Steps between C-alpha positions, in 0.01 A plus 500: 500500500268798452620837629351625819270798442605843637267598785446873568356624829213741445395680821148593560400862433543703824176620649391839375548776742146646492415611863588864513666589835546838664754548783415770760773628735497789747729658748412767756802733453775575245779419748789295378387199710145522369614525136725196545196313643295612188770359264487174697122482477497548122794254447341228710153524355631516150697170552193350655280588206756353264479164674140443397484410127158628445572848646604796285634799679291797364608791712660605826319767707706696760421760761756697712337714762687832554421840659459641151251244363313473835229225482497477119516135368539531121637149464215355703234698310655395162494134611127534588423652165682220313301245705177679413603495129579130526866553415585290817372168620726459798646748753783392721651702787742425779250521795177649617655810662670589170166482320325772693553763757223371733248216528212705344708576186609139472159357523354762257762408240459125570134538420559704192744243360266225580231678296746533206569129521870561592688238712705651788799336657670611828825319470633542853175389664450228238144617436352453154137587399495211268513234783372693803137553579399873466361550851797323649733720296332813638522374852870413459580837345326685784680311772844517337460874436383564857797313633742695276349823594533426869864393444573806297352736758701326770824543293415875452451538865826332585682704238357819653617389854845406375557833318368696806741312734793556257418866468465471121126530471392779263208556744740691726528767228134509397428867430247694696387864502795726590768277339620414156758255368855585405667343192586190708135453609558617857280738696593869513292795637290680241516848646197612303261255678700434820401850627136391469572197710651721771197735484268201549677377806526857643133560446411171678719586795360850501156357577355464149276203431547300179211678348646837618830406325323420175324830502825685560675311216215571260499862615871525418434329161736214584432207266463147647763224418281395202496863369147568600365817663301283748686318769375162643470453875675162485802657321558730796450210745747290320762778483472573871571133578780450239827435690690534177495884560737445791747305287399157626316243308314192632412205273247210555364672815156349530304270726545217240871521488721303752784746477558846348809697403611854576749689292629792708633797308361356181445850348543864590250620766235758430348485845689464826439185706375714792235671290400167349458341845306799631265471197438129584424579861262775395325267253441253772354765735276634231363162408133472570530115541622346821559124574312352802607146542401329171259781406572822307292796624469857403589779751224728610708809435603612156836655417502875467712631219529831686737358754855609437763249621800630328662591834425154639797347328869572478572496117 
């Protein structure tokens, strides 16, 4: 009986990895949570690339936005240059929001890569330029980006409200003229400029108009909050209405907000509450605009800056 031949299994050659793929990942801050998200993005997309036999991972492009780098996107720009140089044939990213900071930037980049002949894949949305009509892709990108922007804006507003209610909002300690920050970031009086705040309130209660106050400040060579010799009328108006000078801070106080928050004794006072209230009353009396029903009309008389009302109030 003849011997059985020995049979050897010869597998077919694996497909050549010839499609050069670039992975793009971005996070908005360098916090620990965001860095962990970045690691997860890179790991997931690397594994995804490895599952396609024809794909060859060419490079990973990363951007981390920080206060130091600002809006610079070195990884993103390097990726575009490699696409332009035909070093990449496919770009894959987690989702549309990671690809660009706004809809305009996303669509501009989309059109550029389309010109370079580069295929784009948004993994989370399951969008792929290879099997999606271009016009439809643009419409989808616009609608998704708009929805994400609205969601992000709502989250920001909710975050501001939550921190305001909890008393942890940094807006309570936002610096204004007359104050500076201590080493812990809290407001303390800046004696050098606080005396100018007192002077402005005293001049106003002494009968000076805003223009008159500006002339006096410039006469005394007192520089504006921006360090300029010329003061702006609006700067004086805002200062005279800023309740922070009394030590109180109100957040989210606007017609659009359902609620607002008051932090009493938030910071040391430069102006007494009595003086501040007197200024608000005087501003209302000096206003040349009155409300008549639903109409706003101008008074016939104009305010005279010669009037001295310093004795009208108990300070």
